[in-house]
N, C-alpha and C positions, 0 to 999 in steps of 0.2 A: 562734253562729258563729264558728267560728275563724278570728281575723284571718290574712292574710297576714304574714309576718316582715317586718321594715323591711329596704331593701335596703342593701347595702355601700355605694354608690355616690350615697346620695342626702343630701341636709345633715341636720345632726342639732346638739342643742343642748347644751351644759353652761352650766347659769345662765344669765348674759346674752352667753357665747359660741358662735355658729354658725359649724360646720365644714363645709368643701364635702361630707366623707364621714366615713366611721365608722371610719377607718383612723387611728393612731395610731404616731408613732416614738417607743416609749419609751424615757425617758431613759437616755442611751447616752453614758458617759464616753469624749470624742472626743482627748483629750492635745492639745488646742490653743490653751490658755492661753499667753500668756507669761510670763518671770518673776514679775511684778506680778500676774498673776491676768486682765488682760483678753485678752478673744477675739482672734484673730488674724483675719486677711484670710480664710485659708485654712478657718477656721470659719464665716465667712460665706458662702461658697461651698458648701459641706457642706450647710448648713440649705436655700440656695435652692435647690441640686438636687434635695433632698427634696420642697420642697413645688413645685418646678415638675415634678416626674415624678407626683403625684398623690396625694402625703399630707397627708390632712386636718389634721392637728395634730402638731406638731414639739413635742417637749418635751427641753429641753437636759441636755444632761450636769450631773451634778451641781456646783452651782455653791457654793462655802464662805460661809459667814455670819460666821464668826469665824475669825483667820488661826491658832487654836490647833485646828479643826477642819479643817485641810487634810491631803487625804488622799494628794495627790501632786504632785510638783514641776510639772506641765504643767495641772494643774487650774483651771478659770476661778473668779475668786472675785465676790462681791457683796455685800463686807464694809466698801465707803469708798464715799462718793457721790462721789468723782472718778471710779468704774466707771460712771456711767450713761451719761457721754455717751459712752463706747467700746463700751457694748452697742447702742448705735442702730445701728450698722451692719450688725450680721446680723440684727437685727429688722427694718430696712428691706427687707433683700434677701428675707425671707422674705415681706414682705407685698407687695413689687414681683411677686413670683411667684404670688400670689394663696391663700399660706396664712396658716394661723395659729401661733402659737409661745408655748409658756410656758417658764419660768427654773424648773429645780429647785432648792428650798433646803437646802442639807443643813450637816450637819457630822458628822464622821469619829469622833467618839468615841473610843473605847480606841483605835482604828483609825487615827488622824491619825498623819501623819508629824511628831510633835512631841517637843520634849525632855521634855517631861511631859505624856503623853495625860492626859485626863480622861473619866470616864463617869458612872454612877450609882453604883458599887459599885467598889473594888479588885479589878482581876480582870487575869490575866495572858493576854493577847492568843496568845504562842505559848512555846514552851519557849525559854528564853534571854532574855525578854524582861522589863523590869521592869513592875511591877502599871501600871495607872492609877489616878490618884489621883481620891477621890470627889471630886464637885461639892458644895460648900456651897450652901447656901438662896439665900443673896445672888447667887452665882454662875447657881443655877439663873435665877432671876427677870432676871440680866444678858442669858444667852442666850436668853431669850423675847423679851426687849427686842431682841435682834440678829437674831431670825430676821424681826419686824414691821418694823423698820428696812428688812430687804433686800426684803423684799415691797414696800415703798413704793419702794425704788428701782428696782424692777423695772417698778413702774408707770410711774415717771418715763420708762424708757427705752423704752416703748411695750410691752412684753408684753403681750401679752392674757389674761394669770393668772399663778399661781405654783401650784408643786405642791411639796408637804413633804413630804423625804424621809424616811420613817419604816419602811424595810423593810432586810432584808440587813445588819442586825448593826451598822448605823450608830447613832449617837448617839440618834434617838427610838426605834429599833428596840430599843438596849438598854434603855433605861427601861422599853419596854412588856414587855419578855422577864425571866421569871423566873430564867431560866439566868443573865442577865446582872447584873439588878437584885437586890441584896440588902438595900435599905436598910429602915429600922427607922421610917423617918419617914413623912409625909403620900407622900411619892412612891414609897413601897414596899410590899411587901407583897399586899394584895390585886390583881386585874386594873384595878378601878375607881382604887386609888391609883397604879399603875404607867402608866396612861393620863393623870395628871393632867397631869405636864407637856407633851403633844401637845396636849391640850384648852387647857391656857392657852397654849400658843403660836396656836393656830387663833384664839382669840378675841383675844390682841393683834394680831394679823394682820389681822383684820377691823376694829378700832380704828382701824388705822393705814390701810387701803386702801379701805375701806367696804363696804356690804352689797352693790354690784352686780359688785364685782370677781371674775373667778373664782377661787375658791381650791381646789384639789385635794388628794389625799393618797395616796401610794405607798405601801401596806403590806404586810406579809406577811399569805398567808391563813393560815399557820402556820409556827412556827419548823423544825419536823422536828429536835425537840433534847429532851434530856431536860430539864423543868423550862422549857421555851420557852414561847410565847405558841401557843393553842390556835384551832382554829377557831372554834370557839364563842367564846372571848375577843374575837377580830380583829370577828365579825359584831355581838357587843355594842357594841363601842368603834366600829364605823362607824354605829351606831345614833346614840350620843350624840352624835357630829361631827356627822352631818346636822342635829341639833336645834339645833347651835351657829352653822350656816352653813357646812357644806362642800358644795361643789358636785359633787362625784363623787369617786369612790374607784379608783385601782388596785390589782389584787390581785396579789400577786407571791409569795415565797415562798422562805423557806430563809436562813440565816446563814452566815458564815465560817469557824465552828469548825470545826477537823478532824474532830468525832466528832458532827457534824450528819448527821443520815439525807440530805440533798440540800442540795448548794449553791446560793447563789444563781443561779449559772451551771451547767448541767451540761453534760458532754461526753457527750451521746448521740444516736442518730439516732432520730429520731421517726416513722415513715411517716405519710404523709399522713391516713391512714384514723385514725390514734391519737388518742387525747383528748388536750388541752393538758393540761398540768402539773396546773394549779389550775382544772380545769373542773369539779368536782364542788363546790367551796370556793366558787366564786363563783355557781352557780346557787343555792345556799343563802342566800348573802350578800343575795343581789340580793333574792330573795322578801321581804326585809326591808327594803329601802328602797324610797325613793321617788327618789333621785336615781340618775344613770348609773355602772352597773360597766364599768370598761377592763379589759379581762382580758391579761397579756401571758405568753408561758412554751408553748414547744413548739408553736407555732403557725407552719405552714409552708405550709398551700395554702389554695386560693380555696375549695374544697370544707369543710374544716375551718371557714373564718371563717364560709359561710354555713349551715352547721350549730349552731354556738356562738348565731349569733344567732335563729335558728328554734326552738332547744331553749333560750331563754329564759336563757342563760347570762350572756349580758353584753349591753350596750348598744352598747360599741367594741371595736376588736380592736388590740390595740399589739404592735408587731413590734421586735424590735431586731437580733438578728446577720442575719437574713435581709435587712434594708437596707442592711447594711454589706456583705455579698455582692452584693447587687445592689439598688443604689438606686432603680431606674427599675422594681420589683416592681410596685407599682400600678397604675400607667401600663400593664404589659404584660397584667396580668389584666383591665383595664377593658376593654382593646382586644381581649379574644379568647382570648389563648394563657392559659388557665388551669394550664398546667405549674407542679408544685409549685417552692418556691423551692430551688435548687440547693444552698443554705447545708448543711453537715454538720455543722455545731457542735462544729467539731474545736479553736476556739478560737486558730486562727492570727492572727486580726487582735487579738489582744490586745499581741503584740510590738510592732508600729508605733505602737499607741497609747500602751503604757507608755515607750518610747524617743522619742517625741515627731514620730515622722515622720509622721503624720496616723492618717485613719480610712479602712481598706480592707482589702481582704480577698487578701493574698498570693495565696492559691490563683487567685482569679479572675485576679489580674496575671501571674502565672506562663501563663496559659490565653490571655492575649489577644496 
């Protein structure tokens, strides 16, 4: 007998975490950190609005675990103990609204806004840019410990879990990808070696926060670039992470290199009936895992979300730009208005984010 697909609006579990539904706000850089990396009151309001409007799980924008891995001036931080107190305000705001929230832990690697960026290997990120410096073995060990300490701070701040940012060509993704990683030691070469950094981070995080604290990873289903991580490598890595103690995986794709076939953020309009960007990869990975799979990318309609669950492509639906365009989208869908998201994926929302003016859709602002 065929089982009915799970409902999008029923509670669901990720490890020890239970969400009110299967909708996730995928990690979205809000540009709402102060000069020291502390979250601003405006960020707390954004998260509270999302939770109050029906998003079951909010994942923060990337918070840097080391000052040398900061990607932009308005990015938030979790690299110091004194930040724990400032993070409690936005966390408590989400909890008051009945939601759950994770902190995404990140290091930009060669894409960091640092005088001397670092990465797995010397690499030129763009014409005219100096090559990043190759990390030494002691530095890799120090960064591994830095991720673990950041996870401990997140737990002390009240976050319901953490997500390791291993996608989109940032530092962990750079180690995973043969496009960026040209090392000849135990952290380079084979796919198993290239995954060593991520696996060591997960083990270190588990030692720091314990077995009961939810730990997720966001990872590329594939890099879409010559020499980059493949779909099979992604599935193999996720299987090993599951055995180490991962609670869920969020699948995305693409890197920031200009020659990549697909960027992590695509400027394309997807009709509501079209497949999500990484749907096939998610279905293949999910068949090999016991832990939940979260899918992001190219999802814009309630019918599309229902089909993804029905076809067993994923267990949770993650949205980014549609929730910038319409923060109350999930609430609208639940109330019976199943019209697709009006988001056109034009990326106009990038400008206010990058200029420190907040997280909003300029198109919607002009129409209101």
